[in-house]
N, CA, C and O of each residue as an XYZ file, in Angstrom:
384
protein
N     118.538    144.439     91.007
C     118.201    143.727     92.242
C     119.383    142.819     92.602
O     119.879    142.063     91.767
N     119.815    142.911     93.848
C     120.943    142.051     94.220
C     120.486    140.613     94.439
O     119.293    140.337     94.570
N     121.449    139.713     94.474
C     121.154    138.272     94.510
C     120.340    137.881     95.739
O     119.408    137.084     95.626
N     120.665    138.415     96.895
C     119.950    138.040     98.135
C     118.491    138.481     98.053
O     117.589    137.732     98.430
N     118.264    139.681     97.566
C     116.889    140.169     97.431
C     116.113    139.305     96.438
O     114.935    139.020     96.653
N     116.759    138.894     95.366
C     116.107    138.051     94.359
C     115.730    136.691     94.940
O     114.626    136.194     94.712
N     116.646    136.099     95.685
C     116.365    134.806     96.327
C     115.202    134.931     97.294
O     114.323    134.070     97.324
N     115.188    135.999     98.086
C     114.090    136.207     99.043
C     112.754    136.333     98.322
O     111.746    135.797     98.783
N     112.740    137.034     97.199
C     111.507    137.217     96.443
C     111.032    135.895     95.844
O     109.847    135.570     95.920
N     111.948    135.136     95.252
C     111.580    133.834     94.679
C     111.071    132.904     95.774
O     110.090    132.189     95.570
N     111.738    132.903     96.955
C     111.296    132.057     98.069
C     109.900    132.461     98.531
O     109.051    131.601     98.766
N     109.656    133.764     98.662
C     108.343    134.244     99.110
C     107.248    133.793     98.138
O     106.199    133.307     98.561
N     107.497    133.955     96.836
C     106.518    133.538     95.834
C     106.291    132.029     95.874
O     105.158    131.564     95.756
N     107.366    131.270     96.041
C     107.267    129.807     96.096
C     106.426    129.376     97.295
O     105.562    128.509     97.163
N     106.668    129.969     98.453
C     105.901    129.631     99.656
C     104.429    129.985     99.461
O     103.549    129.214     99.845
N     104.159    131.135     98.871
C     102.763    131.522     98.616
C     102.054    130.477     97.748
O     100.906    130.116     98.011
N     102.743    130.002     96.723
C     102.144    128.999     95.838
C     102.008    127.646     96.538
O     101.011    126.950     96.348
N     102.993    127.272     97.339
C     102.901    126.012     98.088
C     101.692    126.020     99.007
O     101.002    125.010     99.138
N     101.434    127.154     99.641
C     100.334    127.238    100.604
C      98.969    127.168     99.937
O      97.959    126.986    100.616
N      98.924    127.311     98.618
C      97.666    127.144     97.886
C      97.313    125.668     97.713
O      96.163    125.331     97.431
N      98.300    124.792     97.880
C      98.042    123.359     97.776
C      97.380    122.898     99.077
O      97.876    123.202    100.162
N      96.266    122.171     98.979
C      95.506    121.828    100.187
C      96.210    120.849    101.129
O      95.787    120.689    102.274
N      97.262    120.203    100.673
C      97.917    119.190    101.505
C      99.304    119.612    101.984
O     100.040    118.801    102.547
N      99.660    120.872    101.764
C     101.000    121.345    102.134
C     100.883    122.480    103.137
O     100.127    123.432    102.942
N     101.649    122.358    104.214
C     101.787    123.445    105.182
C     103.266    123.827    105.203
O     104.091    123.121    105.783
N     103.588    124.948    104.568
C     104.977    125.416    104.512
C     105.346    126.041    105.854
O     104.595    126.846    106.404
N     106.500    125.664    106.365
C     106.963    126.200    107.649
C     107.936    127.348    107.386
O     108.675    127.310    106.402
N     107.949    128.366    108.246
C     108.793    129.545    108.013
C     110.262    129.168    107.807
O     110.789    128.267    108.459
N     110.906    129.887    106.879
C     112.293    129.599    106.556
C     113.007    130.872    106.136
O     112.422    131.758    105.513
N     114.284    130.944    106.491
C     115.149    132.010    106.001
C     116.203    131.435    105.061
O     117.058    132.165    104.561
N     116.143    130.142    104.824
C     117.150    129.453    104.013
C     116.640    129.263    102.592
O     115.543    129.704    102.248
N     117.447    128.602    101.775
C     117.004    128.304    100.411
C     116.321    126.940    100.342
O     116.202    126.345     99.271
N     115.879    126.461    101.488
C     115.068    125.248    101.581
C     113.807    125.581    102.357
O     113.808    126.455    103.224
N     112.729    124.874    102.035
C     111.468    125.060    102.745
C     111.029    123.710    103.279
O     110.885    122.745    102.529
N     110.822    123.658    104.576
C     110.300    122.450    105.201
C     108.784    122.535    105.165
O     108.197    123.565    105.497
N     108.157    121.430    104.753
C     106.706    121.397    104.633
C     106.153    120.185    105.373
O     106.709    119.088    105.316
N     105.054    120.412    106.060
C     104.299    119.300    106.631
C     103.262    118.884    105.594
O     102.582    119.730    105.011
N     103.146    117.595    105.371
C     102.156    117.071    104.437
C     100.897    116.692    105.204
O     100.964    116.067    106.262
N      99.765    117.075    104.663
C      98.480    116.850    105.305
C      97.620    115.927    104.442
O      98.035    115.501    103.364
N      96.450    115.633    104.919
C      95.440    114.905    104.148
C      95.886    113.495    103.761
O      95.495    112.984    102.711
N      96.701    112.873    104.605
C      97.097    111.487    104.383
C      98.198    111.277    103.367
O      98.500    110.134    103.023
N      98.807    112.343    102.877
C      99.897    112.200    101.907
C     101.149    111.728    102.644
O     101.533    112.311    103.657
N     101.776    110.685    102.140
C     102.975    110.106    102.751
C     104.229    110.657    102.083
O     104.333    110.684    100.856
N     105.160    111.088    102.890
C     106.375    111.722    102.377
C     107.214    110.776    101.528
O     107.772    111.195    100.514
N     107.315    109.502    101.924
C     108.144    108.578    101.154
C     107.543    108.289     99.779
O     108.269    108.193     98.790
N     106.220    108.150     99.717
C     105.560    107.890     98.437
C     105.664    109.107     97.511
O     105.875    108.965     96.307
N     105.513    110.299     98.087
C     105.636    111.522     97.297
C     107.063    111.674     96.771
O     107.263    112.004     95.602
N     108.046    111.436     97.627
C     109.455    111.548     97.214
C     109.752    110.572     96.081
O     110.443    110.922     95.124
N     109.236    109.356     96.184
C     109.460    108.350     95.146
C     108.821    108.782     93.833
O     109.442    108.679     92.775
N     107.584    109.265     93.896
C     106.885    109.695     92.693
C     107.622    110.848     92.009
O     107.774    110.849     90.787
N     108.072    111.812     92.779
C     108.777    112.954     92.195
C     110.137    112.554     91.637
O     110.581    113.104     90.629
N     110.793    111.610     92.279
C     112.094    111.146     91.786
C     111.955    110.558     90.382
O     112.850    110.710     89.550
N     110.843    109.895     90.124
C     110.592    109.344     88.790
C     110.440    110.449     87.748
O     110.541    110.191     86.549
N     110.194    111.689     88.205
C     110.101    112.859     87.318
C     111.383    113.693     87.389
O     111.408    114.853     86.977
N     112.446    113.080     87.918
C     113.749    113.740     88.059
C     113.726    114.938     89.006
O     114.469    115.902     88.821
N     112.866    114.866     90.021
C     112.815    115.888     91.065
C     113.213    115.217     92.367
O     112.591    114.244     92.792
N     114.244    115.739     92.990
C     114.710    115.181     94.257
C     114.256    116.071     95.410
O     114.601    117.251     95.473
N     113.480    115.490     96.317
C     113.098    116.178     97.548
C     113.594    115.326     98.712
O     113.874    114.138     98.549
N     113.698    115.928     99.856
C     114.182    115.227    101.046
C     112.992    114.811    101.900
O     112.167    115.644    102.273
N     112.906    113.535    102.206
C     111.896    113.001    103.125
C     112.435    113.171    104.537
O     113.390    112.498    104.922
N     111.828    114.067    105.311
C     112.297    114.352    106.668
C     111.545    113.573    107.743
O     111.922    113.625    108.914
N     110.493    112.857    107.369
C     109.652    112.181    108.365
C     110.424    111.232    109.271
O     110.230    111.273    110.486
N     111.300    110.370    108.726
C     112.031    109.459    109.628
C     112.943    110.207    110.606
O     113.111    109.790    111.752
N     113.519    111.296    110.151
C     114.436    112.060    111.001
C     113.695    112.756    112.144
O     114.187    112.806    113.271
N     112.514    113.290    111.847
C     111.754    114.016    112.870
C     111.044    113.036    113.793
O     111.044    113.215    115.011
N     110.445    112.009    113.223
C     109.902    110.900    114.008
C     108.779    111.225    114.972
O     108.683    110.598    116.027
N     107.920    112.193    114.641
C     106.806    112.507    115.534
C     105.470    111.980    114.998
O     104.406    112.333    115.507
N     105.540    111.131    113.964
C     104.326    110.552    113.389
C     103.710    111.390    112.282
O     102.775    110.944    111.616
N     104.216    112.589    112.078
C     103.717    113.437    110.996
C     104.617    113.276    109.780
O     105.703    112.702    109.864
N     104.153    113.787    108.657
C     104.863    113.650    107.391
C     105.491    114.993    107.000
O     104.803    116.012    106.939
N     106.808    114.984    106.735
C     107.528    116.208    106.386
C     108.437    115.977    105.186
O     108.989    114.893    104.997
N     108.576    117.027    104.383
C     109.527    117.029    103.281
C     110.300    118.341    103.318
O     109.891    119.303    103.968
N     111.422    118.358    102.611
C     112.198    119.584    102.444
C     112.344    119.835    100.948
O     112.741    118.948    100.192
N     112.018    121.054    100.534
C     112.084    121.434     99.131
C     113.123    122.525     98.950
O     113.202    123.454     99.753
N     113.905    122.416     97.913
C     114.868    123.464     97.598
C     114.167    124.577     96.830
O     113.318    124.323     95.976
N     114.540    125.813     97.149
C     114.073    126.953     96.381
C     115.002    127.071     95.174
O     116.210    127.258     95.321
N     114.425    126.960     93.994
C     115.213    126.971     92.763
C     114.775    128.156     91.903
O     114.149    129.096     92.393
N     115.108    128.096     90.636
C     114.642    129.127     89.705
C     113.127    129.048     89.608
O     112.531    127.995     89.837
N     112.512    130.174     89.265
C     111.059    130.250     89.217
C     110.454    129.151     88.332
O     109.447    128.547     88.701
N     111.058    128.892     87.177
C     110.531    127.872     86.263
C     110.585    126.486     86.909
O     109.650    125.697     86.774
N     111.678    126.199     87.606
C     111.819    124.901     88.278
C     110.829    124.779     89.433
O     110.237    123.719     89.639
N     110.652    125.854     90.180
C     109.665    125.848     91.267
C     108.262    125.605     90.714
O     107.484    124.845     91.292
N     107.946    126.251     89.595
C     106.624    126.074     88.993
C     106.406    124.637     88.529
O     105.310    124.096     88.677
N     107.441    124.021     87.971
C     107.328    122.618     87.565
C     107.073    121.729     88.780
O     106.235    120.829     88.727
N     107.789    121.977     89.863
C     107.570    121.209     91.095
C     106.149    121.405     91.604
O     105.499    120.440     92.009
N     105.658    122.641     91.587
C     104.294    122.913     92.036
C     103.280    122.148     91.183
O     102.311    121.602     91.712
N     103.500    122.106     89.869
C     102.608    121.358     88.975
C     102.635    119.872     89.313
O     101.593    119.216     89.340
N     103.829    119.344     89.571
C     103.954    117.917     89.902
C     103.295    117.602     91.241
O     102.658    116.559     91.389
N     103.445    118.488     92.207
C     102.799    118.283     93.508
C     101.278    118.282     93.357
O     100.600    117.418     93.913
N     100.746    119.238     92.616
C      99.305    119.305     92.404
C      98.803    118.057     91.680
O      97.765    117.501     92.039
N      99.533    117.628     90.676
C      99.155    116.434     89.926
C      99.166    115.197     90.820
O      98.260    114.367     90.747
N     100.184    115.074     91.657
C     100.268    113.931     92.573
C      99.036    113.899     93.475
O      98.411    112.852     93.646
N      98.693    115.039     94.043
C      97.550    115.119     94.959
C      96.251    114.809     94.230
O      95.413    114.067     94.743
N      96.079    115.370     93.042
C      94.833    115.191     92.302
C      94.650    113.765     91.793
O      93.528    113.349     91.502
N      95.738    113.020     91.686
C      95.648    111.636     91.211
C      95.630    110.623     92.341
O      95.669    109.419     92.087
N      95.571    111.081     93.574
C      95.515    110.165     94.720
C      94.100    109.841     95.078
O      93.858    109.084     96.018
């Protein structure tokens, strides 16, 4: 499998798993980043801070977009790293 096909497959799987989280709406992407709208009252700055304490860096896009909604940008990484991020996101939501 060539590198581009592998990246596309990992991104597709990552988006599928993100969409299983009740507070994440993944927006279509062709890049190695996924922009997500946060739902259910989750604040992008608080989530970014919490994940940073776990050595996960995400981009808080809410101030840049400025439409009153909450957005983050996630990098598509190796499957193991994506799975760790998914676990941390689920844990953050379940502990709120």
